KEROKOL-188459 format. One line per field, with one value per atom (N, C-alpha, C): x, y negated, z; atom name; residue in one letter. Coordinates in pm, whole numbers, plus 50000, padded with zeros to 5 digits. Example, Ala and Ser with C-alpha at 12.3 -4.5 7.8 and 13.67 -1.06 7.14 Angstrom:
// KEROKOL-188459
px	c(51319|51230|51320|51285|51367|51290)
py	c(50569|50450|50330|50225|50106|49997)
pz	c(50780|50780|50780|50708|50714|50787)
at	c(N|CA|C|N|CA|C)
aa	c(a|a|a|s|s|s)
This chain:
// KEROKOL-188459
px	c(94924|94885|94988|94939|95025|95022|95139|95151|95227|95164|95226|95292|95420|95498|95539|95490|95526|95651|95708|95827|95947|95960|96059|96202|96237|96375|96395|96290|96299|96352|96391|96449|96355|96229|96135|96104|96079|96047|96163|96285|96400|96414|96384|96390|96280|96162|96053|96089|96147|96187|96293|96386|96490|96428|96334|96267|96184|96123|96043|96129|96249|96341|96391|96424|96476|96372|96245|96138|96081|96132|96097|95946|95880|95735|95703|95598|95564|95492|95445|95368|95459|95401|95474|95477|95597|95614|95661|95585|95617|95647|95773|95814|95819|95755|95755|95819|95886|95953|95889|95931|95876|95906|96019|96053|95951|95889|95791|95650|95621|95489|95498|95477|95471|95335|95332|95205|95126|95185|95112|95027|95049|94980|94865|94743|94628|94614|94633|94617|94725|94848|94957|94933|94880|94851|94742|94639|94529|94577|94662|94715|94798|94879|94965|94881|94780|94696|94616|94566|94492|94581|94705|94797|94841|94870|94926|94818|94701|94591|94637|94689|94738|94623|94653|94559|94578|94700|94735|94830|94818|94912|94979|95112|95189|95244|95189|95214|95316|95440|95545|95583|95541|95582|95525|95609|95567|95676|95639|95740|95772|95896|95934|96057|96081|96197|96206|96317|96339|96268|96293|96222|96248|96371|96403|96326|96319|96247|96098|96040|95896|95864|95951|95929|95939|96033|96058|95946|95878|95780|95658|95580|95462|95358|95343|95244|95283|95411|95457|95436|95469|95452|95305|95219|95075|95021|95042|94977|95037|95169|95230|95181|95175|95131|94982|94903|94760|94738|94812|94799|94844|94960|95013|94912|94864|94776|94637|94580|94444|94441|94542|94545|94555|94643|94661|94544|94494|94382|94256|94229|94108|94121|94240|94261|94246|94297|94289|94145|94069|93931|93844|93866|93781|93810|93930|93963|93950|93902|93873|93990|94094|94205|94152|94163|94099|94186|94318|94408|94504|94520|94601|94667|94798|94870|94924|94877|94919|95010|95123|95214|95190|95142|95122|95251|95237|95353|95317|95416|95393|95361|95389|95352|95201|95126|94981|94928|95009|94962|94973|94893|94893|95027|95048|95167|95156|95264|95276|95154|95116|95002|95053|94963|95006|95108|95186|95287|95267|95275|95290|95158|95168|95052|94984|94851|94775|94698|94653|94594|94475|94398|94279|94313|94441|94482|94489|94482|94484|94366|94394|94296|94237|94300|94248|94286|94385|94432|94512|94552|94626|94758|94798|94920|95042|95160|95285|95298|95311|95311|95423|95540|95654|95635|95548|95522|95373|95294|95149|95100|95160|95116|95131|95246|95271|95175|95157|95070|94927|94876|94739|94718|94818|94805|94799|94880|94881|94751|94699|94573|94459|94458|94352|94352|94468|94477|94440|94481|94447|94296|94232|94086|94019|94071|94015|94023|94136|94150|94048|94029|93929|93789|93754|93621|93603|93705|93696|93676|93752|93738|93598|93543|93412|93299|93313|93205|93199|93315|93320|93369|93409|93455|93589|93670|93800|93908|94016|94126|94223|94180|94264|94310|94440|94495|94605|94619|94717|94819|94943|95054|95117|95126|95187|95322|95430|95561|95616|95706|95784|95875|95958|96062|96146|96189|96268|96409|96500|96637|96697|96809|96876|96943|96995|97055|96956|97008|96928|96848|96880|96821|96870|96802|96844|96935|97063|97160|97187|97107|97129|97103|97198|97175|97049|96969|96846|96726|96749|96638|96631|96741|96748|96675|96628|96572|96687|96651|96749|96864|96837|96945|97039|96984|97069|97150|97089|97160|97275|97251|97358|97475|97446|97553|97633|97564|97633|97716|97659|97733|97853|97838|97949|98061|98024|98124|98198|98123|98185|98279|98236|98320|98451|98441|98561|98654|98599|98680|98751|98683|98741|98816|98800|98861|98793|98663|98588|98585|98579|98574|98433|98332|98194|98098|97977|97867|97748|97687|97570|97447|97368|97247|97131|97024|96906|96836|96790|96722|96820|96764|96851|96895|96850|96894|96815|96714|96640|96517|96474|96358|96386|96283|96302|96231|96296|96240|96253|96156|96155|96192|96296|96340|96343|96293|96288|96373|96449|96533|96443|96465|96374|96366|96475|96473|96379|96367|96274|96130|96095|95959|95929|96022|96001|95980|96063|96052|95917|95870|95741|95626|95630|95523|95513|95626|95625|95575|95618|95576|95428|95369|95233|95128|95166|95073|94944|94955|94837|94739|94778|94693|94635|94649|94608|94457|94380|94234|94201|94285|94259|94315|94394|94450|94340|94358|94273|94309|94224|94249|94377|94403|94525|94609|94741|94827|94963|94994|95127|95232|95345|95455|95585|95635|95756|95850|95966|96071|96030|95954|95908|95980|96088|96157|96210|96250|96301|96428|96493|96617|96614|96694|96702|96784|96767|96844|96994|97036|97178|97227|97141|97180|97200|97117|97136|97268|97298|97424|97543|97534|97643|97660|97547|97554|97617|97587|97647|97798|97841|97984|98055|97994|98052|98058|97958|97954|98067|98092|98197|98335|98340|98469|98530|98453|98503|98443|98506|98456|98472|98365|98372|98255|98252|98146|98017|97906|97774|97720|97716|97680|97531|97452|97306|97271|97157|97109|96959|96925|96783|96697|96758|96679|96621|96673|96624|96508|96409|96296|96338|96274|96306|96185|96069|95950|95893|95811|95748|95856|95827|95926|95936|95823|95825|95705|95723|95610|95635|95652|95667|95531|95529|95404|95389|95265|95232|95207|95296|95285|95237|95166|95123|95025|94941|94850|94927|95030|95110|95178|95212|95279|95186|95056|94963|94956|95014|95021|95165|95247|95381|95491|95460|95564|95663|95792|95898|96029|96057|96182|96304|96404|96520|96651|96655|96781|96800|96908|96939|96984|96983|97026|97172|97257|97399|97417|97346|97355|97302|97184|97122|97207|97266|97353|97476|97529|97646|97611|97497|97454|97433|97372|97344|97474|97568|97694|97774|97774|97843|97784|97650|97585|97614|97618|97647|97788|97884|98022|98035|97963|97967|97913|97812|97752|97845|97946|98038|98153|98171|98284|98260)
py	c(06850|06794|06836|06880|06916|06801|06752|06635|06674|06653|06679|06551|06559|06445|06476|06399|06422|06341|06378|06308|06335|06461|06496|06461|06451|06415|06265|06187|06043|05965|05842|05756|05735|05702|05675|05801|05912|06037|06082|06070|06109|06019|05891|05798|05831|05869|05907|06035|06132|06256|06228|06138|06102|06033|05941|05871|05968|06065|06167|06241|06279|06350|06260|06137|06043|06014|06005|05975|06101|06216|06344|06364|06342|06364|06512|06545|06686|06750|06670|06722|06792|06878|06947|06860|06828|06752|06848|06855|06946|06862|06850|06771|06860|06817|06895|06814|06884|06822|06868|06812|06853|06999|07050|07190|07284|07238|07321|07302|07185|07160|07035|07053|06939|06873|06754|06691|06650|06658|06633|06753|06868|06992|07009|06991|06992|07124|07235|07365|07386|07343|07360|07275|07156|07068|07127|07179|07237|07359|07442|07558|07515|07411|07362|07312|07232|07177|07288|07383|07495|07579|07599|07681|07610|07481|07408|07357|07326|07274|07161|07053|06944|06866|06808|06716|06574|06547|06415|06431|06338|06331|06195|06196|06073|06084|06004|06021|05918|05961|05872|05904|06019|06062|05969|05935|05852|05855|05826|05801|05653|05620|05480|05450|05321|05279|05129|05079|04936|04878|04751|04680|04740|04783|04840|04969|05054|05181|05158|05063|05035|04980|04896|04841|04950|05043|05147|05251|05278|05386|05352|05251|05215|05326|05402|05510|05618|05649|05750|05708|05584|05535|05528|05495|05493|05633|05723|05853|05946|05947|06034|05998|05870|05829|05849|05830|05859|06008|06095|06238|06274|06225|06254|06214|06092|06039|06102|06116|06171|06317|06394|06535|06549|06472|06485|06428|06314|06253|06337|06390|06472|06601|06661|06784|06755|06640|06604|06582|06509|06480|06606|06688|06807|06914|06910|07009|06951|06828|06771|06709|06667|06596|06462|06438|06321|06196|06212|06096|06099|05983|05976|05839|05837|05711|05708|05612|05596|05474|05489|05377|05311|05187|05110|05040|04925|04851|04704|04619|04476|04445|04540|04522|04517|04558|04554|04411|04315|04177|04102|03998|03923|03854|03829|03757|03609|03555|03410|03355|03427|03386|03310|03276|03199|03276|03203|03261|03208|03295|03441|03508|03631|03706|03776|03768|03837|03953|04046|04170|04149|04045|04021|03969|03945|03896|04006|04132|04242|04226|04230|04215|04075|03977|03840|03769|03822|03758|03862|03830|03927|03971|04093|04154|04113|04139|04119|04224|04182|04279|04381|04346|04437|04565|04562|04686|04709|04666|04674|04818|04911|05050|05108|05088|05136|05069|04938|04864|04913|04939|04987|05121|05208|05338|05322|05231|05211|05146|05053|04988|05090|05177|05279|05369|05417|05504|05427|05302|05221|05202|05179|05164|05295|05408|05536|05551|05513|05521|05430|05311|05219|05280|05334|05394|05512|05594|05712|05673|05572|05526|05473|05399|05339|05441|05529|05623|05741|05788|05909|05885|05762|05733|05796|05829|05890|05783|05819|05724|05730|05678|05667|05522|05501|05367|05345|05221|05186|05089|05131|05044|04989|04857|04793|04737|04813|04762|04667|04581|04507|04607|04561|04647|04702|04827|04891|04920|04931|04970|05040|05109|05177|05304|05383|05512|05601|05683|05772|05699|05572|05499|05560|05528|05573|05466|05498|05403|05424|05508|05540|05420|05384|05270|05291|05186|05193|05240|05306|05354|05284|05226|05170|05038|05009|04879|04781|04657|04549|04570|04594|04602|04717|04834|04947|04916|04848|04813|04716|04618|04522|04590|04684|04754|04841|04915|05002|04919|04807|04723|04657|04609|04545|04646|04767|04871|04904|04920|04951|04840|04714|04601|04602|04632|04637|04748|04864|04978|04953|04882|04858|04727|04640|04508|04416|04434|04355|04207|04122|03978|03928|04007|03960|04078|04046|04143|04083|04162|04115|04113|04006|03989|03958|04038|04010|03885|03800|03677|03570|03458|03347|03356|03460|03483|03410|03333|03253|03326|03434|03510|03556|03555|03587|03719|03798|03926|03947|04014|04050|04197|04226|04364|04395|04513|04559|04684|04692|04809|04929|05039|05153|05213|05209|05264|05190|05058|04980|05022|05036|05077|05216|05309|05447|05456|05386|05390|05338|05230|05172|05267|05326|05417|05534|05597|05713|05674|05558|05514|05475|05445|05391|05492|05616|05713|05729|05725|05749|05632|05520|05401|05366|05454|05411|05391|05451|05429|05281|05207|05065|04974|05029|04947|04905|04790|04759|04854|04862|04956|04923|04794|04749|04672|04700|04635|04606|04477|04438|04465|04521|04544|04505|04385|04336|04268|04233|04171|04033|03961|03829|03714|03743|03639|03701|03615|03666|03593|03645|03588|03593|03508|03509|03629|03665|03774|03747|03623|03589|03603|03572|03588|03735|03823|03966|04014|03968|04006|03956|03832|03777|03856|03895|03974|04110|04168|04296|04283|04175|04153|04136|04063|04046|04180|04263|04393|04484|04485|04573|04509|04379|04311|04277|04212|04178|04045|03981|03854|03852|03815|03799|03713|03680|03596|03675|03608|03666|03605|03685|03637|03658|03553|03564|03566|03630|03638|03606|03477|03435|03500|03561|03627|03760|03813|03940|03914|04006|03987|03998|03918|03917|03951|03972|04003|03880|03902|03792|03703|03572|03482|03503|03531|03550|03633|03722|03796|03825|03719|03729|03761|03856|03899|03843|03822|03782|03908|03938|04060|04031|03921|03882|03983|04046|04147|04265|04311|04423|04390|04264|04226|04245|04234|04258|04405|04491|04634|04678|04584|04619|04613|04567|04561|04450|04486|04389|04438|04400|04446|04393|04481|04445|04439|04492|04504|04387|04314|04202|04253|04166|04205|04249|04178|04214|04353|04381|04513|04621|04597|04696|04727|04623|04645|04726|04701|04777|04924|04952|05090|05156|05082|05135|05164|05072|05091|05207|05221|05335|05467|05472|05594|05617|05510|05523|05576|05522|05570|05716|05754|05895|05988|05939|06022|06040|05953|05960|06057|06096|06183|06325)
pz	c(44154|44025|43920|43805|43692|43592|43557|43469|43343|43228|43099|43050|43019|42968|42826|42730|42590|42553|42438|42391|42479|42525|42626|42595|42467|42431|42413|42428|42404|42522|42495|42597|42715|42690|42798|42877|42809|42879|42968|42919|43000|43122|43105|43219|43320|43273|43363|43439|43369|43435|43542|43513|43611|43732|43708|43818|43901|43835|43904|44006|43961|44049|44162|44129|44229|44337|44298|44393|44460|44418|44480|44487|44372|44369|44383|44456|44478|44359|44265|44152|44051|43971|43865|43740|43694|43570|43462|43353|43244|43120|43086|42969|42846|42739|42616|42504|42414|42301|42171|42060|41930|41902|41951|41929|41993|42100|42170|42115|42063|42002|41916|41786|41695|41713|41770|41803|41679|41562|41438|41398|41463|41433|41533|41485|41575|41651|41583|41648|41754|41723|41820|41944|41925|42039|42127|42064|42142|42222|42159|42231|42350|42332|42439|42557|42529|42636|42703|42625|42682|42774|42733|42812|42940|42930|43045|43141|43088|43169|43263|43208|43294|43357|43472|43536|43484|43436|43385|43266|43171|43059|43061|43050|43027|42886|42797|42654|42603|42589|42538|42395|42343|42210|42103|42007|41894|41789|41667|41565|41570|41603|41620|41534|41512|41435|41430|41383|41372|41251|41226|41120|40982|40957|40825|40802|40904|40892|40870|40941|40927|40789|40736|40601|40497|40516|40417|40410|40522|40523|40608|40570|40649|40654|40545|40545|40646|40653|40747|40891|40923|41059|41098|41002|41030|41052|40955|40958|41063|41078|41179|41319|41348|41482|41502|41398|41410|41440|41373|41397|41538|41578|41712|41820|41810|41915|41912|41794|41786|41829|41792|41832|41983|42044|42188|42267|42227|42299|42288|42171|42156|42234|42237|42316|42464|42508|42649|42693|42615|42655|42649|42548|42533|42638|42697|42801|42941|42952|43083|43157|43085|43150|43200|43329|43388|43387|43379|43384|43264|43201|43080|43075|43066|43048|42905|42828|42688|42679|42611|42593|42458|42463|42342|42302|42238|42187|42174|42194|42174|42028|41937|41796|41776|41878|41869|41867|41905|41916|41783|41764|41638|41611|41484|41441|41475|41528|41553|41628|41733|41813|41935|42027|42144|42227|42302|42389|42531|42633|42620|42586|42536|42492|42609|42613|42718|42657|42740|42693|42601|42622|42539|42399|42371|42240|42134|42175|42077|41981|41851|41743|41732|41795|41788|41658|41584|41461|41382|41258|41175|41238|41202|41255|41173|41229|41157|41045|40919|40807|40811|40864|40857|40939|41039|41115|41137|41040|41053|41065|40988|40994|41133|41193|41330|41427|41413|41505|41498|41377|41362|41431|41422|41488|41639|41694|41839|41887|41809|41844|41845|41745|41736|41859|41900|42018|42145|42153|42270|42281|42169|42169|42213|42167|42207|42359|42417|42562|42631|42578|42634|42627|42511|42494|42589|42603|42689|42834|42877|43015|43042|42945|42963|42948|42848|42818|42915|42959|43041|43183|43214|43349|43385|43284|43308|43321|43388|43409|43292|43177|43059|43050|43065|43074|42970|42926|42824|42882|42886|42925|42798|42789|42672|42716|42695|42734|42628|42671|42572|42504|42412|42358|42474|42461|42566|42517|42613|42580|42701|42678|42788|42743|42836|42802|42727|42635|42551|42444|42421|42309|42178|42069|41937|41877|41862|41810|41662|41595|41456|41366|41278|41187|41103|41092|41014|41094|41207|41289|41424|41467|41602|41613|41736|41766|41796|41820|41821|41918|42046|42143|42111|42081|42044|41919|41822|41699|41727|41815|41844|41913|42003|42073|41976|41891|41795|41697|41650|41555|41621|41743|41814|41840|41878|41902|41772|41662|41534|41489|41511|41474|41554|41681|41765|41720|41690|41649|41516|41426|41292|41281|41383|41376|41277|41258|41160|41197|41096|41117|41142|41102|41116|41128|41176|41184|41110|41023|40949|41040|41031|41112|41018|41024|40942|40994|40902|40939|40980|41031|41071|41217|41287|41424|41530|41490|41589|41643|41577|41626|41768|41851|41993|42028|42113|42153|42303|42359|42501|42513|42588|42609|42759|42793|42932|42945|43054|43078|43108|43037|43044|43184|43259|43394|43487|43469|43551|43524|43395|43360|43412|43392|43435|43587|43662|43809|43855|43792|43830|43795|43676|43636|43732|43765|43854|43993|44042|44175|44179|44063|44058|44015|43989|43932|44012|44143|44226|44227|44165|44168|44032|43931|43797|43785|43873|43870|43885|43956|43980|43871|43779|43671|43574|43509|43393|43280|43179|43071|42996|42972|42906|43006|43005|43102|43039|43021|42973|43080|43039|43132|43061|43092|43026|43123|43071|43152|43203|43121|43162|43098|43024|42948|42819|42727|42600|42560|42455|42404|42252|42190|42044|41997|41872|41812|41827|41800|41813|41957|42052|42193|42229|42173|42198|42135|42014|41951|42032|42082|42162|42292|42352|42475|42448|42333|42297|42277|42211|42192|42326|42417|42550|42624|42604|42671|42624|42493|42440|42447|42478|42490|42357|42271|42138|42094|41998|41946|41795|41725|41580|41535|41407|41352|41340|41361|41338|41209|41102|40969|40945|40964|40945|40797|40767|40629|40628|40609|40613|40505|40405|40300|40348|40457|40511|40607|40611|40702|40848|40933|41075|41162|41101|41178|41245|41348|41422|41483|41487|41547|41697|41763|41907|41949|42048|42104|42251|42326|42472|42533|42625|42686|42828|42866|43002|43084|43178|43260|43401|43418|43552|43612|43528|43580|43640|43569|43618|43750|43770|43895|44015|43993|44103|44140|44054|44083|44110|44153|44198|44095|43973|43870|43902|43908|43935|43875|43748|43685|43760|43776|43859|43782|43661|43588|43492|43508|43420|43285|43185|43051|43053|43124|43130|43190|43299|43362|43269|43211|43124|43003|42944|42828|42868|42986|43031|43049|43112|43128|42991|42899|42766|42690|42700|42628|42686|42817|42879|42829|42821|42773|42626|42548|42404|42383|42454|42440|42482|42585|42628|42521|42446|42341|42223|42209|42096|42121|42246|42281|42231)
at	c(N|CA|C|N|CA|C|N|CA|C|N|CA|C|N|CA|C|N|CA|C|N|CA|C|N|CA|C|N|CA|C|N|CA|C|N|CA|C|N|CA|C|N|CA|C|N|CA|C|N|CA|C|N|CA|C|N|CA|C|N|CA|C|N|CA|C|N|CA|C|N|CA|C|N|CA|C|N|CA|C|N|CA|C|N|CA|C|N|CA|C|N|CA|C|N|CA|C|N|CA|C|N|CA|C|N|CA|C|N|CA|C|N|CA|C|N|CA|C|N|CA|C|N|CA|C|N|CA|C|N|CA|C|N|CA|C|N|CA|C|N|CA|C|N|CA|C|N|CA|C|N|CA|C|N|CA|C|N|CA|C|N|CA|C|N|CA|C|N|CA|C|N|CA|C|N|CA|C|N|CA|C|N|CA|C|N|CA|C|N|CA|C|N|CA|C|N|CA|C|N|CA|C|N|CA|C|N|CA|C|N|CA|C|N|CA|C|N|CA|C|N|CA|C|N|CA|C|N|CA|C|N|CA|C|N|CA|C|N|CA|C|N|CA|C|N|CA|C|N|CA|C|N|CA|C|N|CA|C|N|CA|C|N|CA|C|N|CA|C|N|CA|C|N|CA|C|N|CA|C|N|CA|C|N|CA|C|N|CA|C|N|CA|C|N|CA|C|N|CA|C|N|CA|C|N|CA|C|N|CA|C|N|CA|C|N|CA|C|N|CA|C|N|CA|C|N|CA|C|N|CA|C|N|CA|C|N|CA|C|N|CA|C|N|CA|C|N|CA|C|N|CA|C|N|CA|C|N|CA|C|N|CA|C|N|CA|C|N|CA|C|N|CA|C|N|CA|C|N|CA|C|N|CA|C|N|CA|C|N|CA|C|N|CA|C|N|CA|C|N|CA|C|N|CA|C|N|CA|C|N|CA|C|N|CA|C|N|CA|C|N|CA|C|N|CA|C|N|CA|C|N|CA|C|N|CA|C|N|CA|C|N|CA|C|N|CA|C|N|CA|C|N|CA|C|N|CA|C|N|CA|C|N|CA|C|N|CA|C|N|CA|C|N|CA|C|N|CA|C|N|CA|C|N|CA|C|N|CA|C|N|CA|C|N|CA|C|N|CA|C|N|CA|C|N|CA|C|N|CA|C|N|CA|C|N|CA|C|N|CA|C|N|CA|C|N|CA|C|N|CA|C|N|CA|C|N|CA|C|N|CA|C|N|CA|C|N|CA|C|N|CA|C|N|CA|C|N|CA|C|N|CA|C|N|CA|C|N|CA|C|N|CA|C|N|CA|C|N|CA|C|N|CA|C|N|CA|C|N|CA|C|N|CA|C|N|CA|C|N|CA|C|N|CA|C|N|CA|C|N|CA|C|N|CA|C|N|CA|C|N|CA|C|N|CA|C|N|CA|C|N|CA|C|N|CA|C|N|CA|C|N|CA|C|N|CA|C|N|CA|C|N|CA|C|N|CA|C|N|CA|C|N|CA|C|N|CA|C|N|CA|C|N|CA|C|N|CA|C|N|CA|C|N|CA|C|N|CA|C|N|CA|C|N|CA|C|N|CA|C|N|CA|C|N|CA|C|N|CA|C|N|CA|C|N|CA|C|N|CA|C|N|CA|C|N|CA|C|N|CA|C|N|CA|C|N|CA|C|N|CA|C|N|CA|C|N|CA|C|N|CA|C|N|CA|C|N|CA|C|N|CA|C|N|CA|C|N|CA|C|N|CA|C|N|CA|C|N|CA|C|N|CA|C|N|CA|C|N|CA|C|N|CA|C|N|CA|C|N|CA|C|N|CA|C|N|CA|C|N|CA|C|N|CA|C|N|CA|C|N|CA|C|N|CA|C|N|CA|C|N|CA|C|N|CA|C|N|CA|C|N|CA|C|N|CA|C|N|CA|C|N|CA|C|N|CA|C|N|CA|C|N|CA|C|N|CA|C|N|CA|C|N|CA|C|N|CA|C|N|CA|C|N|CA|C|N|CA|C|N|CA|C|N|CA|C|N|CA|C|N|CA|C|N|CA|C|N|CA|C|N|CA|C|N|CA|C|N|CA|C|N|CA|C|N|CA|C|N|CA|C|N|CA|C|N|CA|C|N|CA|C|N|CA|C|N|CA|C|N|CA|C|N|CA|C|N|CA|C|N|CA|C|N|CA|C|N|CA|C|N|CA|C|N|CA|C|N|CA|C|N|CA|C|N|CA|C|N|CA|C|N|CA|C|N|CA|C|N|CA|C|N|CA|C|N|CA|C|N|CA|C|N|CA|C|N|CA|C|N|CA|C|N|CA|C|N|CA|C|N|CA|C|N|CA|C|N|CA|C|N|CA|C|N|CA|C|N|CA|C|N|CA|C|N|CA|C|N|CA|C|N|CA|C|N|CA|C|N|CA|C|N|CA|C)
aa	c(m|m|m|r|r|r|v|v|v|l|l|l|l|l|l|t|t|t|g|g|g|g|g|g|n|n|n|g|g|g|m|m|m|l|l|l|a|a|a|k|k|k|a|a|a|i|i|i|a|a|a|a|a|a|a|a|a|w|w|w|s|s|s|e|e|e|q|q|q|d|d|d|r|r|r|p|p|p|d|d|d|d|d|d|l|l|l|i|i|i|a|a|a|v|v|v|t|t|t|r|r|r|a|a|a|e|e|e|a|a|a|d|d|d|l|l|l|r|r|r|d|d|d|q|q|q|a|a|a|a|a|a|v|v|v|r|r|r|r|r|r|m|m|m|v|v|v|d|d|d|d|d|d|l|l|l|r|r|r|p|p|p|d|d|d|m|m|m|v|v|v|i|i|i|h|h|h|t|t|t|a|a|a|a|a|a|r|r|r|v|v|v|g|g|g|g|g|g|i|i|i|a|a|a|a|a|a|n|n|n|i|i|i|a|a|a|d|d|d|p|p|p|t|t|t|g|g|g|f|f|f|l|l|l|m|m|m|d|d|d|n|n|n|l|l|l|l|l|l|i|i|i|d|d|d|s|s|s|n|n|n|l|l|l|l|l|l|s|s|s|a|a|a|a|a|a|t|t|t|s|s|s|t|t|t|g|g|g|v|v|v|e|e|e|k|k|k|f|f|f|i|i|i|y|y|y|f|f|f|g|g|g|s|s|s|s|s|s|c|c|c|m|m|m|y|y|y|p|p|p|r|r|r|d|d|d|y|y|y|r|r|r|q|q|q|p|p|p|l|l|l|v|v|v|e|e|e|s|s|s|d|d|d|v|v|v|l|l|l|a|a|a|a|a|a|p|p|p|l|l|l|e|e|e|p|p|p|t|t|t|n|n|n|e|e|e|g|g|g|y|y|y|a|a|a|l|l|l|s|s|s|k|k|k|i|i|i|t|t|t|a|a|a|a|a|a|r|r|r|y|y|y|c|c|c|e|e|e|y|y|y|t|t|t|a|a|a|r|r|r|q|q|q|h|h|h|g|g|g|l|l|l|d|d|d|y|y|y|r|r|r|v|v|v|v|v|v|i|i|i|p|p|p|s|s|s|n|n|n|l|l|l|y|y|y|g|g|g|p|p|p|n|n|n|d|d|d|d|d|d|f|f|f|t|t|t|p|p|p|g|g|g|r|r|r|s|s|s|h|h|h|l|l|l|v|v|v|a|a|a|a|a|a|t|t|t|i|i|i|a|a|a|k|k|k|a|a|a|h|h|h|a|a|a|a|a|a|k|k|k|e|e|e|s|s|s|g|g|g|a|a|a|d|d|d|s|s|s|i|i|i|d|d|d|v|v|v|w|w|w|g|g|g|d|d|d|g|g|g|t|t|t|a|a|a|r|r|r|r|r|r|e|e|e|f|f|f|t|t|t|y|y|y|v|v|v|g|g|g|d|d|d|l|l|l|a|a|a|s|s|s|w|w|w|v|v|v|v|v|v|a|a|a|s|s|s|l|l|l|d|d|d|a|a|a|i|i|i|h|h|h|d|d|d|w|w|w|p|p|p|t|t|t|l|l|l|l|l|l|n|n|n|v|v|v|g|g|g|q|q|q|g|g|g|d|d|d|d|d|d|h|h|h|s|s|s|v|v|v|l|l|l|e|e|e|y|y|y|y|y|y|q|q|q|a|a|a|a|a|a|l|l|l|e|e|e|t|t|t|v|v|v|g|g|g|y|y|y|s|s|s|c|c|c|e|e|e|l|l|l|a|a|a|t|t|t|d|d|d|p|p|p|s|s|s|k|k|k|p|p|p|a|a|a|g|g|g|m|m|m|h|h|h|q|q|q|k|k|k|l|l|l|m|m|m|d|d|d|s|s|s|s|s|s|l|l|l|a|a|a|k|k|k|t|t|t|f|f|f|g|g|g|w|w|w|e|e|e|p|p|p|r|r|r|t|t|t|s|s|s|l|l|l|a|a|a|e|e|e|g|g|g|m|m|m|r|r|r|y|y|y|s|s|s|y|y|y|d|d|d|a|a|a|y|y|y|r|r|r|s|s|s|s|s|s|l|l|l|v|v|v)
C-alpha cells in the first residue's frame, strides 16, 4: 500500500512518520511538504496525486495558528484551508483513492455547548467567533468526507483530535497554540529574569491537549481498521486544564517561578471544549503520556531547536 502523508514538515506528520518507522510498517509512506506541492494550487495537487497514485491519504496539512492569528486573519484561515482541503479531496476522489484520513479540529464544535462534546454536536449551535473561519473550513471538509463515504462507499474518515502539543510544535509568538506558547514564554521569562508573564483572558478558560506522539502511534497502529470507524471520531486526552494551570505547568517544566498577569480585556475564546472520546476507545485509543511528561519532551525539543 502506498500512503501519501501531507504536511510533511508539521508536528503531526513528523510524529506519524516516526511512529511508522517505530512500528516497522511494510507500506510505503510518502511525506510531502509545501516545497514539493503547494496544496492551494489545484493543478499542482492533481499532478502530485496523479504521479504518486496513493492507495491512502493521511491529510495533516493545514494553515493553523493560535487565537491571535485567527482573529487577525479570518479570511486567510478560511480560504487557505478551503483551497487546501478541496484540492486534495477532489483529486483523491477523482483518481480513485479508496482510503482517506482527514484531521478535523475541536474548533468545529459549537461555542459554550454541553460538556463533553460528542461527534453529533457538530453544527448543533453557533461557532466560537474568534476562530470561526478556520472552523468553517474544517467542517466543510469533514462533511465532504461524510458525503463521499456514504455516496461512493469509500473509507473516508474524519479524526477530530483535541488540541495537540509536543516536539516540532510551532513556538513562534503570535502563531503558537497554548501549550507551545506557555513553554516559550516561561523559557523567555527564565532567561530574562522577568517578574511576570502576560496571559490573555482571566486564565479560567479550559483546554484539552493531547500529546502528539500518542495520537500518531494510535493512527499508525489502526490504519488497517479504518473501514470499521464511524465517519467522525473524537480523539482526545480525556481531561482538561485551565489556561493558568498550563502556564503553571510550563513554569514548573522550565524550573522558574514568576507572576502570571491575566488580562480579562483580551479574548480567550471558548470557555471549555472537552471532547468525549469514548467511541475512539472502542477502537484502541488509550493516551499514555501525562501532561508533565509531554511538557518535558516538548521543552527538551524546544531548547534543542534554539541551539
